[in-house]
Structure formats: structure tokens, C-alpha cells
PyMOL commands that place a pseudoatom at each C-alpha (Angstrom):
pseudoatom trace, name=CA, resn=MET, resi=1, chain=A, elem=C, hetatm=0, pos=[84.590, 77.450, 74.283]
pseudoatom trace, name=CA, resn=ASN, resi=2, chain=A, elem=C, hetatm=0, pos=[82.829, 78.515, 71.089]
pseudoatom trace, name=CA, resn=LYS, resi=3, chain=A, elem=C, hetatm=0, pos=[80.085, 76.013, 70.115]
pseudoatom trace, name=CA, resn=THR, resi=4, chain=A, elem=C, hetatm=0, pos=[79.114, 77.405, 66.717]
pseudoatom trace, name=CA, resn=ILE, resi=5, chain=A, elem=C, hetatm=0, pos=[81.541, 75.347, 64.627]
pseudoatom trace, name=CA, resn=LYS, resi=6, chain=A, elem=C, hetatm=0, pos=[79.873, 74.090, 61.449]
pseudoatom trace, name=CA, resn=THR, resi=7, chain=A, elem=C, hetatm=0, pos=[82.705, 72.328, 59.629]
pseudoatom trace, name=CA, resn=LYS, resi=8, chain=A, elem=C, hetatm=0, pos=[85.398, 70.138, 61.117]
pseudoatom trace, name=CA, resn=LEU, resi=9, chain=A, elem=C, hetatm=0, pos=[88.802, 71.390, 60.006]
pseudoatom trace, name=CA, resn=LYS, resi=10, chain=A, elem=C, hetatm=0, pos=[91.250, 68.998, 58.356]
pseudoatom trace, name=CA, resn=LEU, resi=11, chain=A, elem=C, hetatm=0, pos=[94.858, 69.579, 57.412]
pseudoatom trace, name=CA, resn=PRO, resi=12, chain=A, elem=C, hetatm=0, pos=[95.769, 69.020, 53.753]
pseudoatom trace, name=CA, resn=THR, resi=13, chain=A, elem=C, hetatm=0, pos=[96.309, 65.384, 52.782]
pseudoatom trace, name=CA, resn=GLY, resi=14, chain=A, elem=C, hetatm=0, pos=[99.537, 63.949, 54.148]
pseudoatom trace, name=CA, resn=LYS, resi=15, chain=A, elem=C, hetatm=0, pos=[100.057, 66.676, 56.747]
pseudoatom trace, name=CA, resn=ASP, resi=16, chain=A, elem=C, hetatm=0, pos=[99.552, 66.123, 60.465]
pseudoatom trace, name=CA, resn=ASN, resi=17, chain=A, elem=C, hetatm=0, pos=[101.587, 68.612, 62.518]
pseudoatom trace, name=CA, resn=LEU, resi=18, chain=A, elem=C, hetatm=0, pos=[100.798, 72.324, 62.142]
pseudoatom trace, name=CA, resn=LEU, resi=19, chain=A, elem=C, hetatm=0, pos=[102.974, 75.227, 63.280]
pseudoatom trace, name=CA, resn=LEU, resi=20, chain=A, elem=C, hetatm=0, pos=[100.592, 78.170, 63.484]
pseudoatom trace, name=CA, resn=HIS, resi=21, chain=A, elem=C, hetatm=0, pos=[102.132, 81.634, 63.349]
pseudoatom trace, name=CA, resn=SER, resi=22, chain=A, elem=C, hetatm=0, pos=[100.119, 83.915, 65.614]
pseudoatom trace, name=CA, resn=CYS, resi=23, chain=A, elem=C, hetatm=0, pos=[100.115, 87.705, 65.746]
pseudoatom trace, name=CA, resn=CYS, resi=24, chain=A, elem=C, hetatm=0, pos=[97.949, 88.170, 68.856]
pseudoatom trace, name=CA, resn=ALA, resi=25, chain=A, elem=C, hetatm=0, pos=[95.248, 86.579, 71.009]
pseudoatom trace, name=CA, resn=PRO, resi=26, chain=A, elem=C, hetatm=0, pos=[92.249, 88.296, 69.351]
pseudoatom trace, name=CA, resn=CYS, resi=27, chain=A, elem=C, hetatm=0, pos=[93.213, 87.042, 65.883]
pseudoatom trace, name=CA, resn=SER, resi=28, chain=A, elem=C, hetatm=0, pos=[94.117, 83.559, 67.110]
pseudoatom trace, name=CA, resn=GLY, resi=29, chain=A, elem=C, hetatm=0, pos=[91.438, 82.921, 69.743]
pseudoatom trace, name=CA, resn=ASP, resi=30, chain=A, elem=C, hetatm=0, pos=[88.662, 81.574, 67.523]
pseudoatom trace, name=CA, resn=ILE, resi=31, chain=A, elem=C, hetatm=0, pos=[91.128, 79.787, 65.240]
pseudoatom trace, name=CA, resn=MET, resi=32, chain=A, elem=C, hetatm=0, pos=[92.707, 78.011, 68.199]
pseudoatom trace, name=CA, resn=GLU, resi=33, chain=A, elem=C, hetatm=0, pos=[89.325, 76.899, 69.482]
pseudoatom trace, name=CA, resn=ARG, resi=34, chain=A, elem=C, hetatm=0, pos=[88.295, 75.654, 66.032]
pseudoatom trace, name=CA, resn=LEU, resi=35, chain=A, elem=C, hetatm=0, pos=[91.506, 73.639, 65.695]
pseudoatom trace, name=CA, resn=ILE, resi=36, chain=A, elem=C, hetatm=0, pos=[91.067, 72.146, 69.168]
pseudoatom trace, name=CA, resn=GLU, resi=37, chain=A, elem=C, hetatm=0, pos=[87.475, 71.130, 68.446]
pseudoatom trace, name=CA, resn=SER, resi=38, chain=A, elem=C, hetatm=0, pos=[88.644, 69.596, 65.159]
pseudoatom trace, name=CA, resn=ASN, resi=39, chain=A, elem=C, hetatm=0, pos=[91.388, 67.575, 66.911]
pseudoatom trace, name=CA, resn=VAL, resi=40, chain=A, elem=C, hetatm=0, pos=[94.103, 69.171, 64.769]
pseudoatom trace, name=CA, resn=ASN, resi=41, chain=A, elem=C, hetatm=0, pos=[97.608, 68.767, 66.179]
pseudoatom trace, name=CA, resn=TYR, resi=42, chain=A, elem=C, hetatm=0, pos=[99.187, 72.224, 66.330]
pseudoatom trace, name=CA, resn=THR, resi=43, chain=A, elem=C, hetatm=0, pos=[101.583, 74.550, 68.146]
pseudoatom trace, name=CA, resn=ILE, resi=44, chain=A, elem=C, hetatm=0, pos=[101.529, 78.359, 68.356]
pseudoatom trace, name=CA, resn=PHE, resi=45, chain=A, elem=C, hetatm=0, pos=[104.600, 80.206, 67.034]
pseudoatom trace, name=CA, resn=PHE, resi=46, chain=A, elem=C, hetatm=0, pos=[104.890, 83.821, 68.159]
pseudoatom trace, name=CA, resn=TYR, resi=47, chain=A, elem=C, hetatm=0, pos=[107.347, 85.768, 66.034]
pseudoatom trace, name=CA, resn=ASN, resi=48, chain=A, elem=C, hetatm=0, pos=[106.419, 89.404, 65.483]
pseudoatom trace, name=CA, resn=PRO, resi=49, chain=A, elem=C, hetatm=0, pos=[109.447, 91.746, 65.500]
pseudoatom trace, name=CA, resn=ASN, resi=50, chain=A, elem=C, hetatm=0, pos=[107.330, 94.385, 63.762]
pseudoatom trace, name=CA, resn=ILE, resi=51, chain=A, elem=C, hetatm=0, pos=[105.294, 95.180, 66.871]
pseudoatom trace, name=CA, resn=HIS, resi=52, chain=A, elem=C, hetatm=0, pos=[106.101, 98.579, 68.388]
pseudoatom trace, name=CA, resn=PRO, resi=53, chain=A, elem=C, hetatm=0, pos=[106.621, 99.752, 71.067]
pseudoatom trace, name=CA, resn=HIS, resi=54, chain=A, elem=C, hetatm=0, pos=[108.023, 96.995, 73.283]
pseudoatom trace, name=CA, resn=GLU, resi=55, chain=A, elem=C, hetatm=0, pos=[105.208, 97.524, 75.781]
pseudoatom trace, name=CA, resn=GLU, resi=56, chain=A, elem=C, hetatm=0, pos=[102.670, 96.705, 73.068]
pseudoatom trace, name=CA, resn=TYR, resi=57, chain=A, elem=C, hetatm=0, pos=[104.706, 93.669, 72.014]
pseudoatom trace, name=CA, resn=LEU, resi=58, chain=A, elem=C, hetatm=0, pos=[104.709, 92.275, 75.551]
pseudoatom trace, name=CA, resn=LEU, resi=59, chain=A, elem=C, hetatm=0, pos=[100.970, 92.822, 75.959]
pseudoatom trace, name=CA, resn=ARG, resi=60, chain=A, elem=C, hetatm=0, pos=[100.208, 90.910, 72.774]
pseudoatom trace, name=CA, resn=LYS, resi=61, chain=A, elem=C, hetatm=0, pos=[102.687, 88.116, 73.417]
pseudoatom trace, name=CA, resn=GLU, resi=62, chain=A, elem=C, hetatm=0, pos=[101.814, 87.457, 77.049]
pseudoatom trace, name=CA, resn=GLU, resi=63, chain=A, elem=C, hetatm=0, pos=[98.079, 87.439, 76.388]
pseudoatom trace, name=CA, resn=ASN, resi=64, chain=A, elem=C, hetatm=0, pos=[98.516, 85.005, 73.501]
pseudoatom trace, name=CA, resn=MET, resi=65, chain=A, elem=C, hetatm=0, pos=[100.780, 82.827, 75.650]
pseudoatom trace, name=CA, resn=ASN, resi=66, chain=A, elem=C, hetatm=0, pos=[98.307, 82.820, 78.554]
pseudoatom trace, name=CA, resn=PHE, resi=67, chain=A, elem=C, hetatm=0, pos=[95.448, 81.807, 76.261]
pseudoatom trace, name=CA, resn=SER, resi=68, chain=A, elem=C, hetatm=0, pos=[97.599, 78.966, 74.908]
pseudoatom trace, name=CA, resn=ILE, resi=69, chain=A, elem=C, hetatm=0, pos=[98.378, 77.774, 78.413]
pseudoatom trace, name=CA, resn=LYS, resi=70, chain=A, elem=C, hetatm=0, pos=[94.685, 77.945, 79.306]
pseudoatom trace, name=CA, resn=ASN, resi=71, chain=A, elem=C, hetatm=0, pos=[93.923, 75.635, 76.378]
pseudoatom trace, name=CA, resn=ASN, resi=72, chain=A, elem=C, hetatm=0, pos=[96.939, 73.315, 76.857]
pseudoatom trace, name=CA, resn=ILE, resi=73, chain=A, elem=C, hetatm=0, pos=[98.483, 74.338, 73.538]
pseudoatom trace, name=CA, resn=SER, resi=74, chain=A, elem=C, hetatm=0, pos=[102.267, 74.532, 73.176]
pseudoatom trace, name=CA, resn=PHE, resi=75, chain=A, elem=C, hetatm=0, pos=[103.555, 78.071, 72.661]
pseudoatom trace, name=CA, resn=ILE, resi=76, chain=A, elem=C, hetatm=0, pos=[106.890, 78.887, 71.011]
pseudoatom trace, name=CA, resn=ASP, resi=77, chain=A, elem=C, hetatm=0, pos=[108.213, 82.317, 72.006]
pseudoatom trace, name=CA, resn=ALA, resi=78, chain=A, elem=C, hetatm=0, pos=[110.590, 83.347, 69.210]
pseudoatom trace, name=CA, resn=ASP, resi=79, chain=A, elem=C, hetatm=0, pos=[113.122, 86.166, 69.387]
pseudoatom trace, name=CA, resn=TYR, resi=80, chain=A, elem=C, hetatm=0, pos=[112.077, 89.805, 69.405]
pseudoatom trace, name=CA, resn=ASN, resi=81, chain=A, elem=C, hetatm=0, pos=[114.537, 91.437, 67.004]
pseudoatom trace, name=CA, resn=PRO, resi=82, chain=A, elem=C, hetatm=0, pos=[113.013, 94.768, 65.924]
pseudoatom trace, name=CA, resn=ARG, resi=83, chain=A, elem=C, hetatm=0, pos=[116.342, 96.081, 64.581]
pseudoatom trace, name=CA, resn=ALA, resi=84, chain=A, elem=C, hetatm=0, pos=[116.332, 93.355, 61.915]
pseudoatom trace, name=CA, resn=TRP, resi=85, chain=A, elem=C, hetatm=0, pos=[112.771, 94.329, 60.992]
pseudoatom trace, name=CA, resn=PHE, resi=86, chain=A, elem=C, hetatm=0, pos=[113.675, 98.022, 60.694]
pseudoatom trace, name=CA, resn=ASP, resi=87, chain=A, elem=C, hetatm=0, pos=[116.675, 97.141, 58.547]
pseudoatom trace, name=CA, resn=MET, resi=88, chain=A, elem=C, hetatm=0, pos=[114.556, 94.975, 56.252]
pseudoatom trace, name=CA, resn=THR, resi=89, chain=A, elem=C, hetatm=0, pos=[111.853, 97.624, 55.801]
pseudoatom trace, name=CA, resn=LYS, resi=90, chain=A, elem=C, hetatm=0, pos=[114.222, 100.568, 55.425]
pseudoatom trace, name=CA, resn=GLY, resi=91, chain=A, elem=C, hetatm=0, pos=[113.117, 102.912, 52.649]
pseudoatom trace, name=CA, resn=MET, resi=92, chain=A, elem=C, hetatm=0, pos=[109.501, 101.739, 52.907]
pseudoatom trace, name=CA, resn=GLU, resi=93, chain=A, elem=C, hetatm=0, pos=[108.461, 104.078, 55.709]
pseudoatom trace, name=CA, resn=ALA, resi=94, chain=A, elem=C, hetatm=0, pos=[105.869, 105.837, 53.507]
pseudoatom trace, name=CA, resn=GLU, resi=95, chain=A, elem=C, hetatm=0, pos=[104.321, 102.644, 52.093]
pseudoatom trace, name=CA, resn=PRO, resi=96, chain=A, elem=C, hetatm=0, pos=[100.567, 102.372, 52.747]
pseudoatom trace, name=CA, resn=GLU, resi=97, chain=A, elem=C, hetatm=0, pos=[98.927, 99.562, 54.682]
pseudoatom trace, name=CA, resn=ARG, resi=98, chain=A, elem=C, hetatm=0, pos=[98.770, 96.433, 52.474]
pseudoatom trace, name=CA, resn=GLY, resi=99, chain=A, elem=C, hetatm=0, pos=[101.658, 97.794, 50.418]
pseudoatom trace, name=CA, resn=LYS, resi=100, chain=A, elem=C, hetatm=0, pos=[105.159, 96.473, 49.761]
pseudoatom trace, name=CA, resn=ARG, resi=101, chain=A, elem=C, hetatm=0, pos=[106.304, 96.966, 53.362]
pseudoatom trace, name=CA, resn=CYS, resi=102, chain=A, elem=C, hetatm=0, pos=[103.590, 94.612, 54.583]
pseudoatom trace, name=CA, resn=SER, resi=103, chain=A, elem=C, hetatm=0, pos=[104.676, 91.913, 52.125]
pseudoatom trace, name=CA, resn=ILE, resi=104, chain=A, elem=C, hetatm=0, pos=[108.264, 92.190, 53.339]
pseudoatom trace, name=CA, resn=CYS, resi=105, chain=A, elem=C, hetatm=0, pos=[107.017, 91.993, 56.925]
pseudoatom trace, name=CA, resn=PHE, resi=106, chain=A, elem=C, hetatm=0, pos=[104.965, 88.864, 56.203]
pseudoatom trace, name=CA, resn=ASP, resi=107, chain=A, elem=C, hetatm=0, pos=[107.896, 87.282, 54.355]
pseudoatom trace, name=CA, resn=MET, resi=108, chain=A, elem=C, hetatm=0, pos=[110.196, 87.854, 57.308]
pseudoatom trace, name=CA, resn=ARG, resi=109, chain=A, elem=C, hetatm=0, pos=[107.825, 86.345, 59.857]
pseudoatom trace, name=CA, resn=PHE, resi=110, chain=A, elem=C, hetatm=0, pos=[106.738, 83.393, 57.731]
pseudoatom trace, name=CA, resn=ILE, resi=111, chain=A, elem=C, hetatm=0, pos=[110.274, 82.427, 56.682]
pseudoatom trace, name=CA, resn=LYS, resi=112, chain=A, elem=C, hetatm=0, pos=[111.209, 82.302, 60.364]
pseudoatom trace, name=CA, resn=THR, resi=113, chain=A, elem=C, hetatm=0, pos=[108.121, 80.185, 61.018]
pseudoatom trace, name=CA, resn=ALA, resi=114, chain=A, elem=C, hetatm=0, pos=[108.899, 77.801, 58.155]
pseudoatom trace, name=CA, resn=GLU, resi=115, chain=A, elem=C, hetatm=0, pos=[112.528, 77.510, 59.233]
pseudoatom trace, name=CA, resn=TYR, resi=116, chain=A, elem=C, hetatm=0, pos=[111.536, 76.549, 62.780]
pseudoatom trace, name=CA, resn=ALA, resi=117, chain=A, elem=C, hetatm=0, pos=[108.940, 74.126, 61.453]
pseudoatom trace, name=CA, resn=SER, resi=118, chain=A, elem=C, hetatm=0, pos=[111.475, 72.461, 59.156]
pseudoatom trace, name=CA, resn=LYS, resi=119, chain=A, elem=C, hetatm=0, pos=[113.945, 71.958, 61.994]
pseudoatom trace, name=CA, resn=ASN, resi=120, chain=A, elem=C, hetatm=0, pos=[111.441, 70.748, 64.580]
pseudoatom trace, name=CA, resn=GLY, resi=121, chain=A, elem=C, hetatm=0, pos=[109.240, 68.113, 62.987]
pseudoatom trace, name=CA, resn=PHE, resi=122, chain=A, elem=C, hetatm=0, pos=[106.375, 70.190, 61.643]
pseudoatom trace, name=CA, resn=ASP, resi=123, chain=A, elem=C, hetatm=0, pos=[105.198, 69.514, 58.095]
pseudoatom trace, name=CA, resn=ILE, resi=124, chain=A, elem=C, hetatm=0, pos=[102.870, 72.479, 57.513]
pseudoatom trace, name=CA, resn=ILE, resi=125, chain=A, elem=C, hetatm=0, pos=[102.576, 76.117, 58.582]
pseudoatom trace, name=CA, resn=SER, resi=126, chain=A, elem=C, hetatm=0, pos=[99.842, 78.735, 58.551]
pseudoatom trace, name=CA, resn=SER, resi=127, chain=A, elem=C, hetatm=0, pos=[99.061, 82.093, 60.156]
pseudoatom trace, name=CA, resn=THR, resi=128, chain=A, elem=C, hetatm=0, pos=[96.230, 83.740, 62.061]
pseudoatom trace, name=CA, resn=LEU, resi=129, chain=A, elem=C, hetatm=0, pos=[96.849, 87.042, 60.256]
pseudoatom trace, name=CA, resn=GLY, resi=130, chain=A, elem=C, hetatm=0, pos=[94.343, 86.262, 57.527]
pseudoatom trace, name=CA, resn=ILE, resi=131, chain=A, elem=C, hetatm=0, pos=[91.287, 86.268, 59.798]
pseudoatom trace, name=CA, resn=SER, resi=132, chain=A, elem=C, hetatm=0, pos=[91.252, 90.061, 60.098]
pseudoatom trace, name=CA, resn=ARG, resi=133, chain=A, elem=C, hetatm=0, pos=[89.135, 91.825, 57.506]
pseudoatom trace, name=CA, resn=TRP, resi=134, chain=A, elem=C, hetatm=0, pos=[91.694, 94.632, 57.563]
pseudoatom trace, name=CA, resn=LYS, resi=135, chain=A, elem=C, hetatm=0, pos=[94.266, 92.384, 55.911]
pseudoatom trace, name=CA, resn=ASP, resi=136, chain=A, elem=C, hetatm=0, pos=[94.676, 91.305, 52.272]
pseudoatom trace, name=CA, resn=MET, resi=137, chain=A, elem=C, hetatm=0, pos=[94.364, 87.528, 52.415]
pseudoatom trace, name=CA, resn=ASN, resi=138, chain=A, elem=C, hetatm=0, pos=[95.918, 87.022, 48.980]
pseudoatom trace, name=CA, resn=GLN, resi=139, chain=A, elem=C, hetatm=0, pos=[98.950, 89.045, 50.059]
pseudoatom trace, name=CA, resn=ILE, resi=140, chain=A, elem=C, hetatm=0, pos=[99.312, 86.930, 53.193]
pseudoatom trace, name=CA, resn=ASN, resi=141, chain=A, elem=C, hetatm=0, pos=[98.940, 83.651, 51.303]
pseudoatom trace, name=CA, resn=GLN, resi=142, chain=A, elem=C, hetatm=0, pos=[101.534, 84.680, 48.716]
pseudoatom trace, name=CA, resn=SER, resi=143, chain=A, elem=C, hetatm=0, pos=[104.054, 85.356, 51.472]
pseudoatom trace, name=CA, resn=GLY, resi=144, chain=A, elem=C, hetatm=0, pos=[103.205, 82.092, 53.210]
pseudoatom trace, name=CA, resn=ILE, resi=145, chain=A, elem=C, hetatm=0, pos=[103.588, 80.029, 50.055]
pseudoatom trace, name=CA, resn=TYR, resi=146, chain=A, elem=C, hetatm=0, pos=[106.865, 81.790, 49.258]
pseudoatom trace, name=CA, resn=ALA, resi=147, chain=A, elem=C, hetatm=0, pos=[108.234, 81.098, 52.745]
pseudoatom trace, name=CA, resn=ALA, resi=148, chain=A, elem=C, hetatm=0, pos=[107.241, 77.426, 52.701]
pseudoatom trace, name=CA, resn=SER, resi=149, chain=A, elem=C, hetatm=0, pos=[108.831, 76.944, 49.270]
pseudoatom trace, name=CA, resn=LYS, resi=150, chain=A, elem=C, hetatm=0, pos=[112.240, 77.630, 50.771]
pseudoatom trace, name=CA, resn=PHE, resi=151, chain=A, elem=C, hetatm=0, pos=[112.161, 74.444, 52.860]
pseudoatom trace, name=CA, resn=LYS, resi=152, chain=A, elem=C, hetatm=0, pos=[111.903, 70.856, 51.652]
pseudoatom trace, name=CA, resn=ASN, resi=153, chain=A, elem=C, hetatm=0, pos=[108.476, 69.229, 51.980]
pseudoatom trace, name=CA, resn=MET, resi=154, chain=A, elem=C, hetatm=0, pos=[107.038, 72.295, 53.743]
pseudoatom trace, name=CA, resn=GLU, resi=155, chain=A, elem=C, hetatm=0, pos=[103.586, 73.625, 52.870]
pseudoatom trace, name=CA, resn=TYR, resi=156, chain=A, elem=C, hetatm=0, pos=[101.637, 76.755, 53.753]
pseudoatom trace, name=CA, resn=TRP, resi=157, chain=A, elem=C, hetatm=0, pos=[97.999, 76.089, 54.595]
pseudoatom trace, name=CA, resn=THR, resi=158, chain=A, elem=C, hetatm=0, pos=[95.930, 78.755, 52.812]
pseudoatom trace, name=CA, resn=TYR, resi=159, chain=A, elem=C, hetatm=0, pos=[92.741, 77.989, 54.710]
pseudoatom trace, name=CA, resn=ASN, resi=160, chain=A, elem=C, hetatm=0, pos=[90.316, 80.934, 54.760]
pseudoatom trace, name=CA, resn=TRP, resi=161, chain=A, elem=C, hetatm=0, pos=[89.753, 81.557, 58.476]
pseudoatom trace, name=CA, resn=ARG, resi=162, chain=A, elem=C, hetatm=0, pos=[87.010, 84.075, 57.636]
pseudoatom trace, name=CA, resn=LYS, resi=163, chain=A, elem=C, hetatm=0, pos=[84.726, 81.304, 56.376]
pseudoatom trace, name=CA, resn=GLU, resi=164, chain=A, elem=C, hetatm=0, pos=[81.537, 80.617, 58.340]
pseudoatom trace, name=CA, resn=ASN, resi=165, chain=A, elem=C, hetatm=0, pos=[81.655, 84.046, 60.015]
pseudoatom trace, name=CA, resn=GLY, resi=166, chain=A, elem=C, hetatm=0, pos=[85.190, 83.572, 61.307]
pseudoatom trace, name=CA, resn=SER, resi=167, chain=A, elem=C, hetatm=0, pos=[85.843, 87.314, 61.588]
pseudoatom trace, name=CA, resn=GLN, resi=168, chain=A, elem=C, hetatm=0, pos=[82.663, 87.762, 63.617]
pseudoatom trace, name=CA, resn=ARG, resi=169, chain=A, elem=C, hetatm=0, pos=[83.496, 84.837, 65.913]
pseudoatom trace, name=CA, resn=MET, resi=170, chain=A, elem=C, hetatm=0, pos=[86.944, 86.363, 66.401]
pseudoatom trace, name=CA, resn=ILE, resi=171, chain=A, elem=C, hetatm=0, pos=[85.203, 89.358, 67.984]
pseudoatom trace, name=CA, resn=GLU, resi=172, chain=A, elem=C, hetatm=0, pos=[82.913, 87.154, 70.057]
pseudoatom trace, name=CA, resn=VAL, resi=173, chain=A, elem=C, hetatm=0, pos=[85.799, 85.162, 71.534]
pseudoatom trace, name=CA, resn=SER, resi=174, chain=A, elem=C, hetatm=0, pos=[87.715, 88.388, 72.208]
pseudoatom trace, name=CA, resn=LYS, resi=175, chain=A, elem=C, hetatm=0, pos=[84.745, 89.764, 74.126]
pseudoatom trace, name=CA, resn=ASP, resi=176, chain=A, elem=C, hetatm=0, pos=[84.230, 86.528, 76.072]
pseudoatom trace, name=CA, resn=GLU, resi=177, chain=A, elem=C, hetatm=0, pos=[87.912, 86.479, 77.052]
pseudoatom trace, name=CA, resn=GLY, resi=178, chain=A, elem=C, hetatm=0, pos=[88.229, 90.241, 77.587]
pseudoatom trace, name=CA, resn=PHE, resi=179, chain=A, elem=C, hetatm=0, pos=[91.270, 90.372, 75.297]
pseudoatom trace, name=CA, resn=TYR, resi=180, chain=A, elem=C, hetatm=0, pos=[93.382, 93.470, 74.870]
pseudoatom trace, name=CA, resn=MET, resi=181, chain=A, elem=C, hetatm=0, pos=[92.136, 95.468, 71.892]
pseudoatom trace, name=CA, resn=GLN, resi=182, chain=A, elem=C, hetatm=0, pos=[94.699, 96.032, 69.151]
pseudoatom trace, name=CA, resn=GLU, resi=183, chain=A, elem=C, hetatm=0, pos=[93.843, 99.427, 67.672]
pseudoatom trace, name=CA, resn=TYR, resi=184, chain=A, elem=C, hetatm=0, pos=[96.534, 99.371, 64.976]
pseudoatom trace, name=CA, resn=CYS, resi=185, chain=A, elem=C, hetatm=0, pos=[98.300, 96.683, 62.965]
pseudoatom trace, name=CA, resn=GLY, resi=186, chain=A, elem=C, hetatm=0, pos=[101.392, 96.630, 65.119]
pseudoatom trace, name=CA, resn=CYS, resi=187, chain=A, elem=C, hetatm=0, pos=[104.336, 98.463, 63.554]
pseudoatom trace, name=CA, resn=VAL, resi=188, chain=A, elem=C, hetatm=0, pos=[105.495, 101.989, 64.281]
pseudoatom trace, name=CA, resn=TYR, resi=189, chain=A, elem=C, hetatm=0, pos=[104.335, 103.194, 60.869]
pseudoatom trace, name=CA, resn=SER, resi=190, chain=A, elem=C, hetatm=0, pos=[100.853, 101.763, 61.381]
pseudoatom trace, name=CA, resn=LEU, resi=191, chain=A, elem=C, hetatm=0, pos=[100.725, 103.489, 64.761]
pseudoatom trace, name=CA, resn=ARG, resi=192, chain=A, elem=C, hetatm=0, pos=[101.865, 106.752, 63.146]
pseudoatom trace, name=CA, resn=ASP, resi=193, chain=A, elem=C, hetatm=0, pos=[99.302, 106.587, 60.341]
pseudoatom trace, name=CA, resn=THR, resi=194, chain=A, elem=C, hetatm=0, pos=[96.433, 105.506, 62.595]
pseudoatom trace, name=CA, resn=ASN, resi=195, chain=A, elem=C, hetatm=0, pos=[97.098, 108.371, 64.981]
pseudoatom trace, name=CA, resn=ALA, resi=196, chain=A, elem=C, hetatm=0, pos=[97.348, 110.829, 62.080]
pseudoatom trace, name=CA, resn=TRP, resi=197, chain=A, elem=C, hetatm=0, pos=[93.928, 109.684, 60.870]
pseudoatom trace, name=CA, resn=ARG, resi=198, chain=A, elem=C, hetatm=0, pos=[92.506, 109.980, 64.375]
pseudoatom trace, name=CA, resn=LYS, resi=199, chain=A, elem=C, hetatm=0, pos=[93.798, 113.520, 64.828]
pseudoatom trace, name=CA, resn=LYS, resi=200, chain=A, elem=C, hetatm=0, pos=[92.404, 114.524, 61.443]
pseudoatom trace, name=CA, resn=ASN, resi=201, chain=A, elem=C, hetatm=0, pos=[89.023, 113.170, 62.471]
pseudoatom trace, name=CA, resn=LEU, resi=202, chain=A, elem=C, hetatm=0, pos=[89.162, 114.787, 65.927]
pseudoatom trace, name=CA, resn=ARG, resi=203, chain=A, elem=C, hetatm=0, pos=[89.584, 111.504, 67.758]
pseudoatom trace, name=CA, resn=SER, resi=204, chain=A, elem=C, hetatm=0, pos=[91.944, 110.789, 70.637]
pseudoatom trace, name=CA, resn=VAL, resi=205, chain=A, elem=C, hetatm=0, pos=[95.236, 109.065, 69.824]
pseudoatom trace, name=CA, resn=ILE, resi=206, chain=A, elem=C, hetatm=0, pos=[95.931, 105.459, 70.780]
pseudoatom trace, name=CA, resn=GLU, resi=207, chain=A, elem=C, hetatm=0, pos=[96.918, 104.778, 74.385]
pseudoatom trace, name=CA, resn=ILE, resi=208, chain=A, elem=C, hetatm=0, pos=[98.977, 101.606, 74.727]
pseudoatom trace, name=CA, resn=GLY, resi=209, chain=A, elem=C, hetatm=0, pos=[97.503, 99.063, 77.135]
pseudoatom trace, name=CA, resn=LYS, resi=210, chain=A, elem=C, hetatm=0, pos=[94.265, 100.935, 77.801]
pseudoatom trace, name=CA, resn=ASN, resi=211, chain=A, elem=C, hetatm=0, pos=[91.385, 99.334, 75.887]
pseudoatom trace, name=CA, resn=PHE, resi=212, chain=A, elem=C, hetatm=0, pos=[90.082, 95.795, 76.243]
pseudoatom trace, name=CA, resn=TYR, resi=213, chain=A, elem=C, hetatm=0, pos=[87.205, 94.019, 74.551]
pseudoatom trace, name=CA, resn=SER, resi=214, chain=A, elem=C, hetatm=0, pos=[83.852, 93.879, 76.335]
pseudoatom trace, name=CA, resn=HIS, resi=215, chain=A, elem=C, hetatm=0, pos=[80.366, 92.898, 75.226]
pseudoatom trace, name=CA, resn=SER, resi=216, chain=A, elem=C, hetatm=0, pos=[79.482, 96.574, 74.797]
pseudoatom trace, name=CA, resn=ASP, resi=217, chain=A, elem=C, hetatm=0, pos=[82.110, 97.077, 72.055]
pseudoatom trace, name=CA, resn=LYS, resi=218, chain=A, elem=C, hetatm=0, pos=[81.144, 97.510, 68.421]
pseudoatom trace, name=CA, resn=ASP, resi=219, chain=A, elem=C, hetatm=0, pos=[82.331, 94.919, 65.918]
pseudoatom trace, name=CA, resn=THR, resi=220, chain=A, elem=C, hetatm=0, pos=[84.399, 97.548, 64.100]
pseudoatom trace, name=CA, resn=ALA, resi=221, chain=A, elem=C, hetatm=0, pos=[86.917, 97.714, 66.928]
pseudoatom trace, name=CA, resn=ASP, resi=222, chain=A, elem=C, hetatm=0, pos=[89.323, 95.067, 65.613]
pseudoatom trace, name=CA, resn=ASN, resi=223, chain=A, elem=C, hetatm=0, pos=[92.400, 96.035, 63.589]
for i in range(1, 223): cmd.bond("trace and resi %d" % i, "trace and resi %d" % (i + 1))
show_as sticks, trace
zoom trace
């Protein structure tokens, strides 16, 4: 387990049961360890209908679930309903990364997280998405706050997981665990755009299920 923690994490005043939306093991690994070392009571909630194709979805989910089991953390496996995601993002196929489509995607996942939390005794939610330097943290927090506002007494924890070299430790944990390397955000449009960029720059296209973190990888490998 990572031993470089500098600050003990504490939930906001009056909150004591966190439902943590997780997108994958690499993004959640260091966060999970930090929460465990800080004695924060939490459960992982995996709801990511945006991930495409199904093979990629299963890789990300099962690895995240196995890491939760390894650390004795409860793992909630929510429904995989990609058709609902495609319907919600219809007309936004050409939106760039961090654009309107991403906000809609975050809204969808966080509302589902907040709804489950409200019905099952959790009083605060958050997400591992914000640890990646490829994401817009303000965009993520806005969606989280919006989702929590729809349910009585629910709050979204806007903690900055990148603090104290969080993004770097994310890579370190991924290498230690040999996690599967996510080479695109997750959705079909991200996969399309990433591969288009790779072809333009004479690089090979993404191969699902091929690359895993190792200590020889560069820190720029996360996505």
C-alpha cells in the first residue's frame, strides 16, 4: 500500500458514509488507498454506460472490482445501459473532449450515483474522475454538485484528488498493481478521435485489452 500520504483525509462536517463513483482501477487505486489509510467509510459505485466496446467495459469493471475485493471495500456493480447513454448524447457526436457531451455524460453517471446513495444510507458522493489531468475538474465538480442537489441532504465532495502529487501517485499505484492501461477516455467517440489522432501522427491504433502498466512506462500513458 502507498506510504507517501501527507494529509489525513476527512469528509465534510456532518458526513460519514461516502459513495465513491469510480471509472476504473487506475483512477481509483490511489484514492482508495488514501481513503483506507484515513479511515474514511466508503463504498465503490461502478456506473459507466459510456464505456465502449463491451469488452473494454468488462476489463475496467472487473479490474476495479478485484482491487476492491483485495482491499475489503464494498463494490456496487450498477447496470450497463449503453443505449440510454447513446440516446442522451445524441446530436453531440462531434463535440470535443471536455465539451458539452462530457458534461451530459458526467450528469448521467452522477445522478445515478446520487440516487443510489439517497436510497441506501449514504450522505455524500464523489468521483475518481477528477484525478486524471486529462479531465476538467471544474466541469466534473459542476456535474457532481448538480446531481447531489436533486436529492435531499445529499452533498458532492469536491475534494481535489490531484493534491500532494495525486496524479503521479495514481501512476505509481497502477504500475505496482499492473493495472490495465486505459488509452482513451472510454466512449466510442473518444476512441474514434484518439485513433484518428494516432493515424495522423503515424502511430498504431488502440488495441483493446493489450497494454498494461509496468515500471518501464512513461507517466504520460494515462488517459
